[in-house]
C-alpha positions as CSV (number, residue, x, y, z in Angstrom):
1,M,44.3,93.9,-54.1
2,M,41.9,96.3,-52.4
3,W,38.9,94.7,-54.2
4,Y,40.0,91.3,-52.9
5,Q,40.1,92.6,-49.3
6,F,36.6,94.2,-49.8
7,G,35.3,90.9,-51.2
8,L,36.7,89.0,-48.3
9,A,35.1,91.3,-45.8
10,V,31.7,90.9,-47.6
11,H,32.1,87.1,-47.7
12,A,32.9,87.1,-43.9
13,L,30.0,89.4,-43.1
14,V,27.5,87.2,-45.0
15,A,29.0,84.1,-43.3
16,V,28.6,85.6,-39.8
17,L,25.3,87.5,-40.2
18,G,23.5,85.3,-42.6
19,I,24.8,81.7,-42.4
20,G,25.5,82.1,-38.7
21,Q,21.7,81.8,-38.1
22,V,21.8,78.1,-38.5
23,L,22.6,77.7,-34.8
24,A,19.4,79.7,-34.0
25,I,17.5,77.3,-36.2
26,A,18.9,74.3,-34.4
27,F,18.2,75.8,-30.9
28,L,14.6,76.7,-31.9
29,A,14.0,73.3,-33.5
30,S,15.3,71.6,-30.3
31,D,12.5,73.4,-28.4
32,L,9.7,72.3,-30.7
33,R,7.0,70.1,-29.1
34,P,4.0,68.7,-31.1
35,G,0.8,70.5,-30.0
36,S,2.4,73.1,-27.9
37,E,1.0,76.6,-27.7
38,Q,4.3,78.2,-29.1
39,L,4.5,75.8,-32.0
40,A,3.1,78.1,-34.7
41,G,5.1,81.1,-33.5
42,T,8.4,79.1,-33.3
43,V,7.8,77.5,-36.8
44,A,7.2,81.0,-38.2
45,V,10.5,82.2,-36.7
46,I,12.4,79.2,-38.0
47,R,10.8,79.7,-41.5
48,R,12.0,83.3,-41.5
49,L,15.6,82.2,-40.4
50,S,15.6,79.5,-43.1
51,R,14.7,82.0,-45.8
52,V,17.4,84.4,-44.6
53,T,19.9,81.5,-44.7
54,S,18.8,80.7,-48.2
55,I,19.4,84.2,-49.3
56,S,22.7,84.2,-47.5
57,L,23.8,81.0,-49.2
58,G,23.2,82.8,-52.6
59,L,25.2,85.8,-51.4
60,M,28.0,83.5,-50.2
61,L,28.1,81.9,-53.6
62,L,28.3,85.3,-55.3
63,S,30.9,86.7,-53.0
64,G,32.9,83.5,-53.3
65,I,32.8,83.8,-57.1
66,G,33.9,87.4,-56.6
67,L,36.9,86.3,-54.6
68,M,37.9,83.8,-57.4
69,I,38.2,86.6,-60.0
70,P,41.3,88.4,-58.6
71,T,42.9,85.0,-57.8
72,H,42.2,83.7,-61.3
73,G,40.6,80.7,-59.9
74,A,43.6,79.5,-57.9
75,Y,41.5,78.3,-55.0
76,G,39.5,76.0,-57.3
77,Q,42.6,73.8,-57.7
78,Q,42.9,73.1,-54.0
79,W,41.2,70.1,-52.4
80,W,40.1,72.0,-49.3
81,F,38.2,74.4,-51.5
82,R,36.6,71.7,-53.6
83,I,35.5,69.8,-50.4
84,S,34.2,73.1,-48.9
85,F,32.2,73.8,-52.0
86,L,30.7,70.3,-52.1
87,L,29.7,70.7,-48.4
88,F,28.3,74.2,-49.2
89,L,26.0,72.5,-51.7
90,V,25.0,69.9,-49.1
91,L,24.3,72.7,-46.7
92,G,21.9,74.2,-49.2
93,F,20.2,70.9,-49.5
94,F,19.7,70.6,-45.8
95,N,18.4,74.1,-45.5
96,G,15.9,73.2,-48.2
97,Q,14.9,70.2,-46.1
98,V,14.4,72.4,-43.1
99,G,12.1,74.6,-45.1
100,R,10.1,71.7,-46.5
101,G,10.0,70.0,-43.1
102,L,8.4,73.0,-41.4
103,R,5.2,72.3,-43.4
104,K,4.8,68.9,-41.8
105,V,5.5,70.0,-38.3
106,T,2.1,71.6,-37.8
107,G,0.2,68.6,-39.1
108,P,-1.4,65.8,-37.0
109,S,0.6,65.1,-33.8
110,T,1.7,61.6,-35.0
111,E,3.3,63.0,-38.1
112,A,4.5,66.2,-36.4
113,G,6.6,64.3,-33.9
114,A,8.6,62.5,-36.7
115,A,8.8,65.8,-38.7
116,I,10.2,67.6,-35.7
117,G,12.8,64.9,-35.2
118,R,13.9,65.2,-38.8
119,L,13.9,69.0,-38.5
120,R,16.2,68.9,-35.5
121,S,18.5,66.4,-37.2
122,N,18.7,68.6,-40.3
123,A,19.3,71.8,-38.3
124,W,22.1,70.3,-36.3
125,T,23.6,68.7,-39.4
126,M,23.7,72.2,-40.9
127,C,25.6,73.5,-37.9
128,G,28.1,70.7,-38.3
129,L,28.5,71.4,-42.0
130,V,29.1,75.1,-41.3
131,A,31.7,74.2,-38.7
132,I,33.6,71.9,-41.1
133,I,33.5,74.4,-43.9
134,V,34.8,77.2,-41.7
135,C,37.6,74.9,-40.5
136,L,38.6,74.0,-44.1
137,M,38.5,77.6,-45.2
138,A,40.6,78.8,-42.3
139,A,43.2,76.0,-42.1
140,K,43.5,75.2,-45.8
141,P,44.9,71.8,-44.8
142,F,45.5,70.3,-48.3
């Protein structure tokens, strides 16, 4: 059981230190303004945070698989786990959308405004998804 505890600690660390950065992405995206002086710098920071989140999502998947081994896949039979995993995939999709949306933010101001709006929506959606996943994983309601 020691390996399970170690795996759980790794899983929690990746969640907090890696996936926890989605809130920073959302706050930074909320401050973006088309044509502002800080636009390029803020976009660079968001891009870096999005890459770290992508890597962290991969590590979350690997550590989650590692947690399934000692339990012989028992969690996979639970609906809270299935829903969490589906939301995890959706989270990955939205993180990809943030990364792709960053390319459009620095374009012409008419397109940049719409791109920033989508970027904000995607970033806050990611925060909501993380919150739901954490609640499902902690409460294991069904």
